[in-house]
Residue, then its C-alpha position, 0 to 999 in steps of 0.5 A: m500500500t502506497t500513501a502519498e505524503a502531502g505535507h502531513v509528515t514534512g510540513t511542506q506541501d508536495k508541490n513546494y517540496n518538489i520545487i525545493w528538491f529541484v533547486e537543490a538538484c540543480l545546485s548540486n549538479a552545477l557543483r558536480l559539473e565544476t569537477y567535470i569541467g576541471d577534468a576535461e580541461r586537465e585532459g585538454d578537451t576544450v570541446l567537452a569542457e565547453f559542453f559541461r560549462k553550458a550544462q552548468a549554466d543551464s543548471r544554474k538557470g534552473a536553480e534561479q528559476g526554481k528559487e524565484l518560483l518558490r519566492q512567489r509561492l511562499g510570498s517572500 
């Protein structure tokens, strides 16, 4: 039997929790990609480093969009 947690246990509605999770995942990804960029640069692979930089920029953008959405929804 599966029960959906709708904020009764965490105190945070699922939809808001999901945004918080998304922001954390984006920020974590941006940090991880910093390592990948360094690895590519050490190997002299500028194409791969640039690929990871673009992915990192997308992750940062996603995090910023998620934070803005949270601000709007939480009223602060």
